[in-house]
N, C-alpha and C positions, 0 to 999 in steps of 0.2 A: 189443294196438297196444303197439308198442316205446316207449319213453319220446323218443326222434323225433317220433314219428306223435303223442302226446300236445302235447308242446310244438307240434305245426305248427297241432295243433288250435284253440291258443288264441293265433294269433298274425294280425294284419291286416296285410295290406301293402300298397303302392299303385305307382303307376309313369307315368313322364309323360308318356305319347304317349296316342294313338286304338288303340293296339293296344298287347298285354301286350308288353313290352320283353325283350331277352334273360336279363337279369339277374333279374329275377322270373321268366320261365320256368324259372332252373336254380333258386333258391331253392324254388320250388314240386317240383322233383325231388329235389333234396340234401336238403332242409331242413323237406319235407312241410307247408310254410306253404299253408295250407288257406282263406284269406280274402280279399278283396279291398275298400279302399276306392275308391270313382273321386270325381273330383272335375269341375268345368267342363271343364278340357283333356284330359279324356278322353271327351269326349262333343262328339259333328259333328251328330247328327241322329237320328230313329227308327230306322232302319235299319241306323248301321254302331253304334250302344249293342248293339240287340237282336244285333247279331250278336259284340259284345265282349262279353256277358256269354254267349252260348251258346261261345264257344271257352273262356270262362273255367271253366266249368261239366265242357267236356269232358275240360281239362287234369288241374283238379284230382281229377276224378273217377277218369281212368287212374292219375294217381302216388298218390294217398290211399285210392282205395275210397270215399269219400265225396263229397258236395255241399259247394257252396261257399257261404259267408253274401257275398253280393255286397251293401257297404251303401252307403248317400250320405249325403248334407246337403240333403235335400229340404224344407226345412220351411215352403218357401213365403214371395212378398217379398223380403225382400233378401235370402236365404240360400236361392239356386234354383240346379239342377246341370243340368236337363231340356233339353232341345235349344228350337227354337221352335216346332217341328211337333208337341211336347206340349205338355201343357196345364199351367201353372203357376200355383196358387193364392196369394191375397192371404197373408199370413205371421199370424202370430199377434194381435197389437197389431190390427193392420187387421181383424180377424176378430170380432175383444173391440169394437170400434167399432159393428157392428152392433146388438148386445146381444142376440146368441141364440146360447148354445152348439151349437143346432144346425146352427150354420153352421160351427161348429170342426169338429163331426161328417162335415160334408157336404164340407167342401175335404180332411178325412182320407181318406173313402174315397173322391172324386177321383185325389187322388193317388196311395192305393192298391192302384185299378187303373191308373194311366196304368203303376206302378213294374215291377207284374206283367205286363204285358204284353207289357214289355220286359225282365225276365229279372232284375229288382233285387228282392232277397228281403228289404232292410235299411234304413228310413228311422232315421236317426239322428234323430230330433224324437217329439214339439214338444217344444220348451221349458219348461222346468218354472220356471223363475226367475222371483222376483217384481223388477220392476226398479223397487226403492224409492233407487235412486239415481240422482237424471238428470243428471248427470256420468257416466255408465256407457259407457266407448267402445265395446260389444262386443257387449252384452246389445241394451237400449234397445227396440225396435220389435219383435224377438226376441220378447219379451217377453209374453203377453196382458195383463197388467197389474202396477203398484205396489200392487193390494189382492191380499193373499194366496187371500180367498176369494172375490175374481172369478177371479183366476185358476186358482185348486183346479176351478172348475167345467168350465171352458177347456178345461184341460190333460185331463178326465178324460172328458170327453168325442170328442177326437179321437184320444185312446190305444183307445178305444172303434173311430173312424174305420176307426183301422189295423186293427184285431183282426176285425172284421168285412170290411174289404176283403183280409183273408187274404196282410199284410204282417208283417213284426215289426217294431215301432215302440221306442225310446229314450226314459226322458225325461231331460234334463239339465237343469243341470251339477250335481249332487249334491255338498253338502249344501247348494250355491245359488251362484250368479254376478251376481244383482243387484244387493248393497249396494258398490260398489267403481267407483273412477277408474280402474282400472289394466287393461288386457288381457294374463290371463297366455299369449297368441302371443306377446308381446315384454316383458313381465317377472311379477315374482312376486306378486301381490297379495294383500292378509291382511284378514281379513274378521275383528276381536275383536271378536266377540260370546258371552255366555255359552250354555249350551244351552236356557236359559230364553227368550232372546232370540228364537235359533233357531227354537227349538217356536212361537211366536207370528208368524215371520213366513216365513221362507224353504223350512222342512220342512214349512209347511200343505199347496201342492200336490202337494209327494213323498208323503207320508202317502196323501193321496187316492189318488193315483193306483196306489200300491201295494196299497191295498186294494181297489181295481178291477182288479188281476189284470196290471198291465202289467208285459210281459214281461223287460222290460232297462231297468236306469239304468245312465248315465254317470258320468265322476267328473268333479271338475276340479279345476283343478292349481292350489290359493289353499290361503294359510294359513290354518290354524284354532285357533290358540293359546290358547284358553280349550277345547280340544277335544282338541289334541295336542301335549305338553307340548315333544316334541322340534320341529326346526326344520324340518318338513318337510310336503309340502301334503297333501290332502283324497286324493289318488290314491294316496302312500304310506303310508298313516295306518291300520293295521291297528286301531285305535282308533276311527276314523270309517265306514273299510269294513266291518270284522267288527264291532267293537264297536257300532255306531251304525247303518248301514246293514241290515246282518243278523240282529245278537242284538236289537237293541233294534224297529227299526221290523220286524224281520218279514219282512225281504225274501228270498225264496230262488228269484229267477230268477237269470239271465245278469247279470252288473256287467263294463262293459266300461270300458276308459279310454279319457280324448279322448287329443288326438294325441300320443306322447311323446317328438315332434320338436316341440313348443312349448319357445319358451325356459323358459318356466318350471321344465320338467326339463332339457332340452337343456343349458340355461347355468351354473344354479346347482346340478346334482344330476350331468349325465348321462344318457342318453337308456337306456344297458346299464344301470347300476345302477339306472335309475330303474322303469325294468322287472320287475328281479330284486323290487325289493322292493314293488312295483306287487302284485305276483302273490304275495309274501309276506302282506299286508297284507288277499288278499281278493280282487281283481281277478281275474276268470275270461279277460276276452277284451283286450288290448291291440293299440292300433293305435300302428302305424310306419309312417305314411301316404308316406314319400315317397321315402327314400332307401335303396336294394338292401345297401350295404354295412353299415350302420347295423341294417338288419333279420338281418343274417347275423351280427353282431356279437350281437344280443341273442339270435338263437337257441341260438349255442353258450355264452354265458355262462349261459341258463336253465338248460341242458344240465350244464352243470357245477354249478351251484348244488345239483339237483336231487340228483345223482351225491353231490355233499359232505353232503347232507342238510340246505342252509340251506332247501331249498323240500319243502316236508309232503308227499310222494307217494300220501298220502291224498287232500290234498287237489288234488293235479296229476289226480288218478282222475275224482275230482268232479267238476270242474270243464271235465273234457273230455267225459264222459259228458253233462254238463247242455247241454254244445255239441249236440253227435252228436244226444241226444234233440230238440232243437231243429230242427237239420240234417233231421231225419223229415217235420216241419211243414210246414218253410216251403222248402226245397232243389226244388221240385217245376219244372213245365215250365211255362213261362210261358201265361197265358192271357187272352183277351182282345183287346181293339183300345186303341192308347195315340192318343192326338189326333183323337178324334171330335169333331164337328162337335157333339153331344149338351155334348160334356164341356168344348169351350171354350164354349160358350154356357151354361153354368150357373155355370162358373170366372169367366165375364165380369159373369156377372148378381149373383155374389155379391160383385167389387171394386165394382162400380158401387153399392153398399149401403155400403162404408168409406169411402167420401170426406166429410171432416167439417168442417161447418162451424163452429168454435170461437165466432166470435163475427163480429157485424157482418152489411151486407149486402154480396152480391157486385158492383162497381158494372157495369153497363152498358158494352161496349166502345168503345162511341161508334163515329166514322171512322176514327180513327187512334191504337188502343191501342199501348203497348208492351210485349212479353215482356223478361223478362232476369233472369240469371240462373248459377249456375254450370253447367256439366254434370256426368254423375254420375263419380264416382271409386269407388277399392276402398277403402270406408271403414272396413276393419279384414281380418284377414287371412283371417276364414272366407267372407269375402264372394268372388265371382268375380274374377279376374285383373283384367277392367275391365268398366267398362258397357258398354250397349247405345249405339249410334251416335247415337240420338235426343237433341238436348238439350229440355229444355223451351220454350225461347224459338223455336228454329227448330222444332218442331212444331206449338206454339201458329201464329206467326206463319206458316206455310204453311197452315196450314186456317183461319183468321180474318184475315188481313191485318196489316196493319202494322208494326210494326220489331221486328226480334227484335237481339238483346243479350248474348252469352255470354261472363261474367265469368270472375275466375279464385276455382278452391276458398276462396281466404281473401285477398279483395282487400285491398292496402294504399290509404293513402291518396290515393294520386297516380290508382289505379283507381277507386279509390268517387267521386272528383270529376266523373271521365271520365264516366261511367255517367250519375251523376246529371244532370250534363250534358246526355249523350243523350238523358235522358227527360223532357226541358223540353219542354211545347210537345203533349204528347202526351193523347190525350182519358182514358184510364185507362191504372193501368198494374199491371200482373201482375208478380210477381217470386216465383220460387223459392228456396228455401233448402233445403240437403243438410245432415245434423249444422252447421247453423251455430252451435246449443252450444257445440262443440269449437273451429269457425270462426271467429273473432268479425268478422274482417271482414268474414262476409257479413250480419250484423245488424248494424254499423255501416252498410251500403251501404242496409240494410233503414230504417233511423232516418231519414238523412237523407234517402229519399224521401219519404217521411213531409210532411215539411218544404215541402215542392214548394206542398200545398194538390190536388194530382188524386185523382179517388178512385183509391182503391188496395186491392189484394187480394196477402197475403202468403199464398203455398203450403208448406208442408214437405212435403219429398218424401223425409224421413228420419223422424226424432225429433221430435215435436211439441214438444219443449221449446226449439222456435226461436220459437214462437209465443208466447212470455210475452213482456208487460211491451210492447203493442205496443197505440198512441192506438186508442179504439175507435172511431173512426172507420174505422180500418182492417179491410177483411174478413181473419181468419185460416182457413184452410184447413189440413187434417189430409188427405195423400193416401199418405201411407204407406213408399211404394216410389216408386223412379226406374225405371222402365220402361216399355217400348213401352204394354202393357196399361194401366196405370194415367192414363198420357200419354189414351188414348181414354177411358179411364172418366171422365177430370178435363174433359175439351173440354165436352163438353155443360152439365157446371154451370158453368162460367165462362160459358159463354153466356148461361145462361140458360133452355137448352131444358129440365134439369132441377133440381130441388131436391136439395142433398145431405142424404142422410139418414142418416150416420153420429150417435154418439153420443160423446165423448169418455170415454174408460176409465180415463184416468190424471188425477190430480191436476194440475195448473197455477199 
């Protein structure tokens, strides 16, 4: 292989539409970029996604002689990319609420089957972060638990599910993104912990997954000043990537970066410099997910760095060979069928077991219930660009009757007063939140509604931290994500037709 071809094997790019852009096609032809990441904006339906993956493989094989790793963030729950005619399973913390690691395995097997049938061979999941900071704006329910010993078992089960399903998986975000109140998509977080503290918390799920044979590990763009003396994030630190991950923990698989166009890299270091230093640190595969011009500049800069001796050719060869060996296993023809009635039913049954009644008793709806709360919105840059059209209030009122009132994401005092006034005289109040612990107007509304003395239930449709400090008379329900399948699972529980089976997997 030429140097250009080796570099191309180590790059992952993306494009904005439902088919490959001309700019991306040129990158494959001219720079031998050999791998792709897909987002929701690339996906319309099963048929379209299958065709797109076939086109990607055809182009990459023609131009490079090898298949393409086609990556996707299909964690389940709040981070899903598959279309509605495929199966989207519950997310990590929701699965942990079932109390069974077997359910994490089953969800991973279902997802692997969907991806393999559609032509996607690399799922950037599961999340191995321990969400031990309630104010974390980006991880939250994407983590299995705030307890490392709980997260460990579920992470290992998910890794095994993906492996048995024949799809490449990646634990993320090493060495841990749970204990931060900042999002590395838009800032440069810091976790100021010693190695001993990390070993007692963050590293536990990663160690277990590595010992269980997890094939890839994704890095995080976070500063760890007690591990790395230079002011550079983990992704760019040889001390962390080679010293800790590869040498101390013994990881021998593929190290993949989080996207190098996130602000934590692009704003503070520049994507081009970041990629070169990430490769020098020991990262095998780098994500430049969005901009063709940036990926072209990256390819040129990596080539120059290798020619000038700033990147080890021995390590360049080793990384390229690891990736090619991986492709021999996973870059195969799609098999199976996505979106089967059986898989849909199994995912729905899993989801119904995740709904958790944290406190109180769900009140009878009576003859005039009111359903209110905010619509879904893009709560972080890893989330989809927009949520579905269903609102909690609209869906429940259309199903059970009563009044629907959709509020703002973070209602001000006037909006709160208006909503409280509208709720008066109803037989029961059902109010949803969506990361209300980060949008305090939502919680102000909840607490003002409790003063009406009307039987009431609060439903957290993302992070369950919204359920803290509610009066004991108020029913508190964790539903984990804001989606049509979750509303469908929630409805029979709110109406009393079905009991909530879930158990809270974190401390509130």
